[in-house]
One Martini backbone bead per residue (centre of mass of N, CA, C, O) as a GRO file, in nm:
protein
  470
    1SER     BB    1  -1.595   0.851   3.117
    2TRP     BB    2  -1.658   1.125   2.882
    3TYR     BB    3  -1.589   1.472   2.802
    4LEU     BB    4  -1.688   1.737   2.623
    5ASP     BB    5  -1.438   2.004   2.544
    6SER     BB    6  -1.386   2.336   2.430
    7GLY     BB    7  -1.150   2.428   2.654
    8CYS     BB    8  -0.984   2.186   2.548
    9SER     BB    9  -0.676   2.113   2.369
   10ARG     BB   10  -0.659   1.817   2.505
   11TYR     BB   11  -0.632   1.510   2.586
   12THR     BB   12  -0.745   1.414   2.920
   13THR     BB   13  -0.613   1.249   3.227
   14GLY     BB   14  -0.599   1.077   3.570
   15GLU     BB   15  -0.585   0.771   3.453
   16ARG     BB   16  -0.317   0.559   3.435
   17PHE     BB   17  -0.433   0.259   3.381
   18MET     BB   18  -0.528   0.319   3.067
   19PHE     BB   19  -0.248   0.296   2.966
   20LEU     BB   20  -0.038   0.147   2.722
   21ASP     BB   21   0.149   0.408   2.699
   22LEU     BB   22   0.443   0.601   2.821
   23LYS     BB   23   0.567   0.941   2.823
   24SER     BB   24   0.764   1.182   2.889
   25LYS     BB   25   0.647   1.520   2.998
   26LYS     BB   26   0.709   1.868   2.989
   27GLY     BB   27   0.469   2.041   3.145
   28GLY     BB   28   0.229   2.217   3.260
   29LEU     BB   29  -0.047   2.367   3.392
   30VAL     BB   30  -0.378   2.268   3.501
   31THR     BB   31  -0.691   2.417   3.518
   32PHE     BB   32  -0.939   2.309   3.768
   33ASP     BB   33  -1.177   2.304   3.973
   34ARG     BB   34  -1.161   2.579   4.150
   35GLY     BB   35  -0.836   2.633   4.077
   36GLN     BB   36  -0.711   2.383   4.031
   37LYS     BB   37  -0.393   2.203   3.988
   38GLY     BB   38  -0.208   2.027   3.723
   39GLN     BB   39   0.042   1.810   3.614
   40ILE     BB   40   0.224   1.757   3.327
   41THR     BB   41   0.402   1.433   3.274
   42ARG     BB   42   0.243   1.274   3.035
   43ILE     BB   43   0.230   1.062   2.729
   44GLY     BB   44  -0.027   0.866   2.539
   45LYS     BB   45  -0.199   0.556   2.513
   46ILE     BB   46  -0.539   0.454   2.506
   47GLY     BB   47  -0.738   0.173   2.631
   48ILE     BB   48  -1.068   0.081   2.641
   49ASN     BB   49  -1.062  -0.157   2.434
   50PHE     BB   50  -1.015  -0.367   2.165
   51SER     BB   51  -1.113  -0.108   1.959
   52ILE     BB   52  -1.015   0.137   2.147
   53THR     BB   53  -0.813   0.426   2.076
   54ILE     BB   54  -0.599   0.693   2.219
   55ASP     BB   55  -0.407   0.949   2.119
   56ASN     BB   56  -0.239   1.189   2.275
   57VAL     BB   57  -0.254   1.168   2.599
   58LEU     BB   58  -0.280   1.344   2.889
   59TYR     BB   59  -0.122   1.339   3.206
   60VAL     BB   60  -0.305   1.449   3.501
   61LYS     BB   61  -0.280   1.533   3.804
   62ARG     BB   62  -0.591   1.522   3.980
   63LEU     BB   63  -0.774   1.442   3.757
   64THR     BB   64  -1.135   1.351   3.761
   65HIS     BB   65  -1.165   1.383   3.441
   66ASN     BB   66  -1.247   1.298   3.114
   67LEU     BB   67  -1.117   1.466   2.818
   68LEU     BB   68  -1.250   1.586   2.508
   69SER     BB   69  -1.124   1.750   2.243
   70ILE     BB   70  -1.270   1.933   2.000
   71SER     BB   71  -1.026   2.043   1.841
   72GLN     BB   72  -0.889   1.760   1.804
   73LEU     BB   73  -1.121   1.631   1.647
   74CYS     BB   74  -1.111   1.833   1.410
   75ASP     BB   75  -0.809   1.776   1.330
   76SER     BB   76  -0.896   1.458   1.261
   77GLY     BB   77  -1.177   1.498   1.070
   78TYR     BB   78  -1.425   1.586   1.230
   79GLU     BB   79  -1.776   1.617   1.288
   80ILE     BB   80  -1.962   1.856   1.499
   81SER     BB   81  -2.285   1.829   1.664
   82PHE     BB   82  -2.547   2.020   1.826
   83ASN     BB   83  -2.795   1.981   2.080
   84LYS     BB   84  -3.006   1.964   2.359
   85ASN     BB   85  -2.935   1.627   2.387
   86LYS     BB   86  -2.688   1.605   2.173
   87CYS     BB   87  -2.383   1.466   2.028
   88THR     BB   88  -2.231   1.452   1.700
   89ILE     BB   89  -1.992   1.224   1.555
   90SER     BB   90  -1.836   1.257   1.230
   91GLN     BB   91  -1.775   1.230   0.925
   92ILE     BB   92  -1.762   1.403   0.634
   93ASP     BB   93  -1.986   1.185   0.508
   94SER     BB   94  -2.190   1.141   0.773
   95TYR     BB   95  -2.066   0.915   0.934
   96ILE     BB   96  -2.146   0.782   1.232
   97LEU     BB   97  -1.970   0.712   1.523
   98PHE     BB   98  -2.087   0.896   1.775
   99MET     BB   99  -2.267   0.968   2.087
  100ALA     BB  100  -2.355   1.239   2.311
  101ASN     BB  101  -2.505   1.291   2.609
  102ARG     BB  102  -2.696   1.492   2.807
  103CYS     BB  103  -2.548   1.579   3.138
  104ASN     BB  104  -2.558   1.830   3.339
  105ASN     BB  105  -2.470   2.022   3.088
  106LEU     BB  106  -2.320   1.772   2.967
  107TYR     BB  107  -2.121   1.582   2.737
  108LYS     BB  108  -2.160   1.229   2.747
  109ILE     BB  109  -1.937   0.934   2.718
  110MET     BB  110  -1.931   0.568   2.674
  111LEU     BB  111  -1.676   0.399   2.537
  112ASN     BB  112  -1.705   0.099   2.666
  113GLU     BB  113  -2.011   0.069   2.515
  114LEU     BB  114  -1.918   0.046   2.240
  115GLU     BB  115  -1.928  -0.068   1.933
  116ASN     BB  116  -1.706  -0.164   1.705
  117GLN     BB  117  -1.858  -0.059   1.431
  118ASN     BB  118  -1.886   0.255   1.565
  119VAL     BB  119  -1.559   0.278   1.557
  120ASP     BB  120  -1.311   0.535   1.500
  121CYS     BB  121  -1.037   0.603   1.607
  122LEU     BB  122  -0.857   0.855   1.797
  123VAL     BB  123  -0.634   0.929   1.595
  124SER     BB  124  -0.369   1.045   1.465
  125TYR     BB  125  -0.241   1.194   1.191
  126GLU     BB  126   0.014   1.013   1.169
  127ASN     BB  127  -0.141   0.736   1.139
  128GLN     BB  128  -0.290   0.805   0.885
  129LEU     BB  129  -0.038   0.864   0.711
  130LEU     BB  130   0.097   0.587   0.738
  131TRP     BB  131  -0.130   0.420   0.592
  132HIS     BB  132  -0.126   0.584   0.336
  133LYS     BB  133   0.166   0.485   0.266
  134LYS     BB  134   0.136   0.174   0.282
  135LEU     BB  135  -0.107   0.214   0.045
  136GLY     BB  136   0.010   0.408  -0.184
  137HIS     BB  137  -0.168   0.669  -0.152
  138ALA     BB  138  -0.459   0.604  -0.107
  139ARG     BB  139  -0.795   0.601  -0.144
  140LEU     BB  140  -1.082   0.504   0.025
  141ILE     BB  141  -1.014   0.352   0.302
  142SER     BB  142  -1.268   0.383   0.481
  143LYS     BB  143  -1.454   0.220   0.292
  144LEU     BB  144  -1.313  -0.053   0.324
  145LYS     BB  145  -1.360  -0.075   0.633
  146LYS     BB  146  -1.667  -0.035   0.653
  147HIS     BB  147  -1.713  -0.306   0.445
  148ASN     BB  148  -1.506  -0.536   0.495
  149LEU     BB  149  -1.270  -0.570   0.242
  150ILE     BB  150  -1.042  -0.580   0.464
  151ARG     BB  151  -0.754  -0.693   0.639
  152GLY     BB  152  -0.561  -0.525   0.903
  153LEU     BB  153  -0.722  -0.256   0.945
  154PRO     BB  154  -0.751  -0.005   1.130
  155SER     BB  155  -0.942   0.224   1.284
  156LEU     BB  156  -1.002   0.498   1.064
  157VAL     BB  157  -0.970   0.849   0.963
  158PHE     BB  158  -0.983   0.978   0.640
  159GLN     BB  159  -0.891   1.204   0.440
  160SER     BB  160  -0.826   1.356   0.182
  161ASN     BB  161  -0.587   1.419  -0.065
  162SER     BB  162  -0.449   1.634   0.148
  163LEU     BB  163  -0.282   1.446   0.340
  164CYS     BB  164  -0.032   1.468   0.123
  165GLU     BB  165   0.228   1.590  -0.067
  166THR     BB  166   0.316   1.342  -0.235
  167TYR     BB  167   0.047   1.295  -0.379
  168GLN     BB  168   0.035   1.565  -0.530
  169LYS     BB  169   0.300   1.518  -0.697
  170GLY     BB  170   0.188   1.230  -0.832
  171ASN     BB  171  -0.086   1.376  -0.917
  172VAL     BB  172  -0.231   1.343  -1.246
  173ILE     BB  173  -0.491   1.501  -1.438
  174LYS     BB  174  -0.695   1.409  -1.710
  175SER     BB  175  -0.881   1.378  -1.961
  176SER     BB  176  -1.165   1.152  -2.004
  177PHE     BB  177  -1.338   0.886  -2.061
  178GLU     BB  178  -1.616   0.723  -2.023
  179ASN     BB  179  -1.731   0.498  -1.815
  180LYS     BB  180  -1.848   0.202  -1.752
  181ASN     BB  181  -2.177   0.067  -1.604
  182HIS     BB  182  -2.074  -0.232  -1.680
  183VAL     BB  183  -2.044  -0.584  -1.718
  184SER     BB  184  -1.898  -0.761  -2.001
  185THR     BB  185  -1.835  -1.003  -1.812
  186SER     BB  186  -1.871  -1.348  -1.640
  187ARG     BB  187  -1.554  -1.423  -1.611
  188PRO     BB  188  -1.262  -1.534  -1.572
  189LEU     BB  189  -1.065  -1.511  -1.869
  190GLU     BB  190  -1.249  -1.394  -2.097
  191LEU     BB  191  -1.065  -1.121  -2.069
  192LEU     BB  192  -0.754  -0.981  -2.186
  193HIS     BB  193  -0.549  -0.711  -2.112
  194ILE     BB  194  -0.276  -0.574  -2.312
  195ASP     BB  195   0.048  -0.411  -2.238
  196LEU     BB  196   0.329  -0.203  -2.338
  197PHE     BB  197   0.603  -0.064  -2.156
  198GLY     BB  198   0.838   0.137  -2.326
  199PRO     BB  199   1.131   0.245  -2.265
  200THR     BB  200   1.321   0.316  -2.005
  201ARG     BB  201   1.563   0.528  -1.898
  202THR     BB  202   1.577   0.336  -1.651
  203ALA     BB  203   1.726   0.064  -1.547
  204TYR     BB  204   1.715  -0.209  -1.410
  205VAL     BB  205   1.941  -0.405  -1.242
  206SER     BB  206   1.880  -0.639  -1.483
  207GLY     BB  207   1.788  -0.453  -1.755
  208LYS     BB  208   1.508  -0.368  -1.740
  209ARG     BB  209   1.258  -0.171  -1.966
  210TYR     BB  210   0.994  -0.346  -1.952
  211GLU     BB  211   0.624  -0.364  -1.925
  212LEU     BB  212   0.380  -0.615  -1.878
  213VAL     BB  213   0.032  -0.564  -1.891
  214ILE     BB  214  -0.232  -0.741  -1.710
  215VAL     BB  215  -0.598  -0.760  -1.747
  216ASP     BB  216  -0.883  -0.863  -1.596
  217ASP     BB  217  -1.201  -0.783  -1.674
  218TYR     BB  218  -1.372  -0.899  -1.436
  219THR     BB  219  -1.168  -0.849  -1.171
  220LYS     BB  220  -0.907  -0.656  -1.222
  221SER     BB  221  -0.668  -0.814  -1.230
  222THR     BB  222  -0.306  -0.769  -1.192
  223TRP     BB  223  -0.008  -0.787  -1.405
  224VAL     BB  224   0.358  -0.777  -1.396
  225LEU     BB  225   0.607  -0.795  -1.660
  226PHE     BB  226   0.959  -0.814  -1.699
  227ILE     BB  227   1.167  -0.687  -1.968
  228THR     BB  228   1.423  -0.624  -2.208
  229HIS     BB  229   1.259  -0.709  -2.467
  230LYS     BB  230   1.002  -0.722  -2.688
  231ASP     BB  231   1.049  -1.029  -2.792
  232GLU     BB  232   0.956  -1.144  -2.489
  233SER     BB  233   0.645  -1.130  -2.470
  234PHE     BB  234   0.545  -1.413  -2.553
  235LYS     BB  235   0.696  -1.589  -2.351
  236VAL     BB  236   0.570  -1.468  -2.085
  237PHE     BB  237   0.272  -1.500  -2.172
  238HIS     BB  238   0.268  -1.806  -2.207
  239VAL     BB  239   0.337  -1.870  -1.911
  240PHE     BB  240   0.105  -1.715  -1.783
  241CYS     BB  241  -0.130  -1.876  -1.905
  242LYS     BB  242  -0.063  -2.144  -1.770
  243ARG     BB  243  -0.084  -2.045  -1.480
  244VAL     BB  244  -0.386  -1.934  -1.469
  245GLN     BB  245  -0.530  -2.185  -1.586
  246ASN     BB  246  -0.442  -2.378  -1.359
  247GLU     BB  247  -0.558  -2.213  -1.122
  248LYS     BB  248  -0.871  -2.193  -1.242
  249GLY     BB  249  -0.963  -2.419  -1.466
  250ILE     BB  250  -0.959  -2.221  -1.718
  251SER     BB  251  -1.001  -2.057  -2.018
  252ILE     BB  252  -0.904  -1.845  -2.254
  253ALA     BB  253  -1.096  -1.648  -2.477
  254SER     BB  254  -0.960  -1.347  -2.477
  255ILE     BB  255  -0.773  -1.077  -2.634
  256ARG     BB  256  -0.631  -0.738  -2.590
  257SER     BB  257  -0.470  -0.513  -2.824
  258TYR     BB  258  -0.240  -0.368  -3.005
  259HIS     BB  259  -0.069  -0.275  -3.305
  260GLY     BB  260   0.199  -0.477  -3.250
  261GLY     BB  261   0.477  -0.667  -3.308
  262GLU     BB  262   0.457  -0.817  -3.022
  263PHE     BB  263   0.142  -0.916  -3.103
  264GLU     BB  264   0.160  -0.906  -3.431
  265ASN     BB  265   0.222  -1.242  -3.491
  266GLU     BB  266   0.285  -1.572  -3.540
  267GLN     BB  267   0.295  -1.667  -3.248
  268PHE     BB  268   0.024  -1.550  -3.155
  269GLN     BB  269  -0.151  -1.679  -3.374
  270GLU     BB  270  -0.090  -1.977  -3.310
  271PHE     BB  271  -0.173  -1.973  -3.013
  272CYS     BB  272  -0.471  -1.888  -3.059
  273GLU     BB  273  -0.551  -2.122  -3.249
  274GLU     BB  274  -0.479  -2.365  -3.059
  275ASN     BB  275  -0.665  -2.222  -2.805
  276GLU     BB  276  -0.914  -2.059  -2.897
  277ILE     BB  277  -0.827  -1.748  -2.925
  278LYS     BB  278  -0.934  -1.425  -2.924
  279HIS     BB  279  -0.789  -1.152  -3.117
  280ASN     BB  280  -0.795  -0.822  -3.030
  281PHE     BB  281  -0.795  -0.487  -3.172
  282SER     BB  282  -0.703  -0.175  -3.174
  283THR     BB  283  -0.712   0.118  -3.303
  284PRO     BB  284  -0.513   0.316  -3.438
  285ARG     BB  285  -0.460   0.580  -3.226
  286THR     BB  286  -0.678   0.423  -3.000
  287PRO     BB  287  -0.651   0.367  -2.667
  288GLN     BB  288  -0.955   0.371  -2.567
  289GLN     BB  289  -1.019   0.069  -2.666
  290ASN     BB  290  -0.788  -0.004  -2.423
  291GLY     BB  291  -0.851   0.141  -2.136
  292VAL     BB  292  -0.804  -0.053  -1.904
  293VAL     BB  293  -0.485  -0.082  -1.939
  294GLU     BB  294  -0.413   0.215  -1.972
  295ARG     BB  295  -0.507   0.307  -1.691
  296LYS     BB  296  -0.340   0.105  -1.532
  297ASN     BB  297  -0.063   0.197  -1.629
  298TRP     BB  298  -0.088   0.482  -1.523
  299SER     BB  299  -0.138   0.416  -1.218
  300LEU     BB  300   0.123   0.258  -1.170
  301GLN     BB  301   0.315   0.498  -1.231
  302GLU     BB  302   0.208   0.702  -1.026
  303ILE     BB  303   0.257   0.534  -0.770
  304ALA     BB  304   0.556   0.470  -0.818
  305ARG     BB  305   0.650   0.764  -0.809
  306THR     BB  306   0.555   0.817  -0.520
  307LEU     BB  307   0.721   0.595  -0.378
  308LEU     BB  308   1.003   0.698  -0.463
  309ASN     BB  309   0.974   0.996  -0.345
  310ASP     BB  310   0.914   0.960  -0.043
  311PHE     BB  311   1.224   0.804   0.016
  312SER     BB  312   1.434   0.839  -0.208
  313THR     BB  313   1.443   0.614  -0.411
  314PRO     BB  314   1.601   0.466  -0.639
  315LYS     BB  315   1.518   0.441  -0.983
  316HIS     BB  316   1.628   0.142  -1.023
  317PHE     BB  317   1.350   0.054  -0.851
  318TRP     BB  318   1.092   0.076  -1.037
  319ALA     BB  319   0.990  -0.220  -1.052
  320GLU     BB  320   0.927  -0.246  -0.751
  321ALA     BB  321   0.718  -0.018  -0.744
  322VAL     BB  322   0.523  -0.140  -0.950
  323ASN     BB  323   0.476  -0.409  -0.802
  324THR     BB  324   0.363  -0.278  -0.544
  325SER     BB  325   0.135  -0.127  -0.680
  326CYS     BB  326  -0.010  -0.384  -0.776
  327SER     BB  327  -0.057  -0.516  -0.498
  328ILE     BB  328  -0.228  -0.286  -0.384
  329GLN     BB  329  -0.454  -0.270  -0.598
  330ASN     BB  330  -0.555  -0.567  -0.564
  331ARG     BB  331  -0.638  -0.505  -0.240
  332ILE     BB  332  -0.797  -0.194  -0.241
  333TYR     BB  333  -0.939  -0.182  -0.503
  334LEU     BB  334  -1.241  -0.139  -0.653
  335ARG     BB  335  -1.464  -0.304  -0.832
  336PRO     BB  336  -1.674  -0.198  -1.030
  337ILE     BB  337  -2.008  -0.261  -0.904
  338MET     BB  338  -1.911  -0.510  -0.712
  339LYS     BB  339  -1.755  -0.410  -0.446
  340LYS     BB  340  -1.466  -0.545  -0.494
  341THR     BB  341  -1.175  -0.682  -0.489
  342PRO     BB  342  -0.963  -0.840  -0.700
  343TYR     BB  343  -0.861  -1.048  -0.497
  344GLU     BB  344  -1.141  -1.162  -0.412
  345LEU     BB  345  -1.238  -1.242  -0.701
  346TRP     BB  346  -0.991  -1.442  -0.744
  347LYS     BB  347  -0.962  -1.594  -0.444
  348GLY     BB  348  -1.228  -1.568  -0.236
  349ARG     BB  349  -1.087  -1.343  -0.044
  350ALA     BB  350  -0.989  -1.131   0.177
  351PRO     BB  351  -0.749  -0.916   0.225
  352ASN     BB  352  -0.424  -0.883   0.387
  353ILE     BB  353  -0.259  -0.566   0.528
  354SER     BB  354  -0.095  -0.577   0.810
  355TYR     BB  355   0.217  -0.603   0.672
  356PHE     BB  356   0.239  -0.325   0.582
  357HIS     BB  357   0.472  -0.083   0.436
  358PRO     BB  358   0.662   0.161   0.347
  359PHE     BB  359   0.812   0.235   0.073
  360GLY     BB  360   1.162   0.263   0.149
  361CYS     BB  361   1.197   0.190   0.425
  362LYS     BB  362   1.354   0.127   0.703
  363CYS     BB  363   1.548  -0.172   0.792
  364PHE     BB  364   1.587  -0.479   0.999
  365ILE     BB  365   1.801  -0.758   0.949
  366LEU     BB  366   1.830  -1.084   1.012
  367ASN     BB  367   2.126  -1.272   1.041
  368THR     BB  368   2.111  -1.623   0.912
  369LYS     BB  369   2.380  -1.691   0.723
  370ASP     BB  370   2.604  -1.620   0.902
  371ASN     BB  371   2.897  -1.687   1.097
  372LEU     BB  372   2.866  -1.574   1.408
  373GLY     BB  373   2.961  -1.429   1.675
  374LYS     BB  374   2.869  -1.361   1.996
  375PHE     BB  375   2.940  -1.023   1.941
  376ASP     BB  376   2.799  -0.993   1.685
  377SER     BB  377   2.610  -0.850   1.467
  378LYS     BB  378   2.262  -0.944   1.360
  379ILE     BB  379   2.227  -0.668   1.196
  380ASP     BB  380   2.080  -0.536   0.900
  381GLU     BB  381   2.053  -0.286   0.679
  382GLY     BB  382   1.764  -0.145   0.493
  383ILE     BB  383   1.512  -0.170   0.232
  384LEU     BB  384   1.193  -0.156   0.115
  385LEU     BB  385   1.045  -0.325  -0.197
  386GLY     BB  386   0.832  -0.549  -0.086
  387TYR     BB  387   0.645  -0.848  -0.192
  388PHE     BB  388   0.572  -1.175  -0.167
  389GLU     BB  389   0.340  -1.395  -0.322
  390ARG     BB  390   0.449  -1.699  -0.226
  391SER     BB  391   0.508  -1.545   0.053
  392ARG     BB  392   0.559  -1.429   0.390
  393ALA     BB  393   0.751  -1.184   0.254
  394TYR     BB  394   1.025  -0.970   0.199
  395ARG     BB  395   1.159  -0.713  -0.004
  396VAL     BB  396   1.510  -0.651   0.028
  397VAL     BB  397   1.784  -0.427   0.068
  398ASN     BB  398   2.113  -0.484   0.147
  399ASN     BB  399   2.362  -0.270   0.246
  400ARG     BB  400   2.600  -0.474   0.284
  401THR     BB  401   2.552  -0.687   0.027
  402LYS     BB  402   2.380  -0.579  -0.218
  403ILE     BB  403   2.097  -0.746  -0.181
  404VAL     BB  404   1.815  -0.889  -0.306
  405GLU     BB  405   1.587  -1.019  -0.061
  406GLU     BB  406   1.452  -1.262   0.144
  407ALA     BB  407   1.244  -1.169   0.434
  408ILE     BB  408   1.115  -1.218   0.774
  409HIS     BB  409   1.322  -1.098   0.987
  410VAL     BB  410   1.170  -0.784   1.034
  411LYS     BB  411   1.225  -0.438   1.097
  412PHE     BB  412   1.051  -0.118   1.110
  413ASP     BB  413   1.092   0.227   0.991
  414ASP     BB  414   0.825   0.436   0.907
  415LYS     BB  415   0.989   0.676   0.916
  416LYS     BB  416   1.105   0.954   0.784
  417PRO     BB  417   1.392   1.067   0.702
  418ASP     BB  418   1.572   1.357   0.732
  419LYS     BB  419   1.772   1.206   0.529
  420GLU     BB  420   1.941   1.079   0.293
  421ILE     BB  421   2.098   0.793   0.226
  422PRO     BB  422   2.406   0.795   0.096
  423GLU     BB  423   2.447   0.499   0.002
  424LEU     BB  424   2.185   0.496  -0.172
  425GLY     BB  425   2.218   0.758  -0.340
  426THR     BB  426   2.511   0.625  -0.470
  427PHE     BB  427   2.473   0.328  -0.564
  428PHE     BB  428   2.405   0.391  -0.901
  429GLU     BB  429   2.579   0.614  -1.034
  430ASN     BB  430   2.842   0.403  -1.121
  431MET     BB  431   2.656   0.190  -1.241
  432GLN     BB  432   2.698  -0.083  -1.473
  433VAL     BB  433   2.505  -0.259  -1.690
  434ASN     BB  434   2.582  -0.596  -1.779
  435LYS     BB  435   2.431  -0.794  -2.007
  436ASN     BB  436   2.641  -1.032  -2.033
  437GLN     BB  437   2.588  -1.126  -1.721
  438LEU     BB  438   2.318  -1.234  -1.806
  439LYS     BB  439   2.162  -1.533  -1.722
  440GLU     BB  440   1.988  -1.747  -1.909
  441ASP     BB  441   1.710  -1.944  -1.841
  442GLU     BB  442   1.582  -2.229  -1.989
  443SER     BB  443   1.366  -2.286  -1.734
  444GLU     BB  444   1.164  -2.038  -1.707
  445GLU     BB  445   0.870  -2.154  -1.736
  446THR     BB  446   0.881  -2.307  -1.447
  447LYS     BB  447   0.919  -2.028  -1.264
  448VAL     BB  448   0.674  -1.875  -1.330
  449GLN     BB  449   0.452  -1.688  -1.154
  450TRP     BB  450   0.230  -1.467  -1.062
  451ASP     BB  451   0.491  -1.239  -1.088
  452ASP     BB  452   0.739  -1.348  -1.252
  453ARG     BB  453   0.978  -1.467  -1.080
  454GLU     BB  454   1.343  -1.462  -1.107
  455GLU     BB  455   1.658  -1.554  -1.080
  456ARG     BB  456   1.965  -1.378  -1.102
  457GLU     BB  457   2.250  -1.273  -1.182
  458PRO     BB  458   2.484  -1.075  -1.124
  459VAL     BB  459   2.533  -0.740  -1.255
  460ASN     BB  460   2.771  -0.687  -1.030
  461ARG     BB  461   3.057  -0.807  -0.891
  462ASN     BB  462   3.134  -0.582  -0.690
  463TRP     BB  463   2.832  -0.573  -0.553
  464GLN     BB  464   2.651  -0.826  -0.564
  465MET     BB  465   2.384  -0.795  -0.732
  466LYS     BB  466   2.068  -0.930  -0.687
  467ALA     BB  467   1.819  -1.010  -0.920
  468TYR     BB  468   1.470  -0.986  -1.001
  469HIS     BB  469   1.195  -1.105  -1.177
  470SER     BB  470   0.904  -0.925  -1.115
   0.00000   0.00000   0.00000
């Protein structure tokens, strides 16, 4: 049993066996029960049952009651209301988490008797912020958890957009056209919206400067394909069409784009005529008519900018940030009206995001490639650049080898470093991308998968940087 206490500044308990982990803490004395005093000796996390955990709980010797601090609950974003019979603790949107009954003039709650679905753990602000970063500084995360739309997310209470400074720096809002309140298509691939963004001022490590964004109108599933020149648009789109049509077993009915030379040409016209695809165009200088992909392109860039700025990741990895932004949006953003994520509408199952970590965070990679001695270090340091769609693996850049690689055996330090890593900060300053060193693969069409990745030759032989077509 736990008691709500307005005079207690921190969660406190004298029952050491409830702690899942404990750290030493040199604290003062706590006065309780007729002038008795107890020493604060440790701090840690308490596990009530399989679903409830409480962070930052002080262990006080000889304390005979478990106390929940009302001020600490308020700091975690909860609303607390009292009446003569009970106390209600809820989220800001009035979703009730649990209630404490009045007993002997005290408000008492039995946490171990609560049902799983009624509890959003009393976690610290730092844990809320960490998952906010893991999911690309997204909003409405509590709503996703409440309706069981994603798997792998612990029960948390998230505050509003003011949760972190990085989000505010990356979030810019302009006036927009009114959104549609109905679904205009009835199946996947009935309509694809396509748009080309670029050229970027900073080239990706493989020389890519353009991103081709494709959005399925029905599911709102999104794909980003990176290219070096505009005239590559048809080639990668042609391969993409084969890929998704084989995956879904249905044909593309129509596509919509703007009047650009990369879309309005003989190749696109012949392709559409052969496959009976209707190609619609938006009116010149009216991007609102293709607003679905325009808004998506904007949101991808906004989130990518936030991801890069959060851990001061070099801007040459902008394509990795965009690709990670796309993966996050497909898994956590709700498709309007249908109230499901694009991933679930496309794949038929809820996405699992338990393996997500903050983009650009420091990681430790197990070296399984080199023939190491018995006493050589087996760990390489690097940074996280994203996730592979075709396997449960991470995309990381290895600081020692200067290679972007696929890694499974990785440990992450999710905390933001006190200062930027010098080696990464100067990694690309003097690096010149030599396009002549990029070896074009003639069998490219057979390699392009869900996210159109293909391995490229090193773009700089001195650094041996291996880039992937994300």
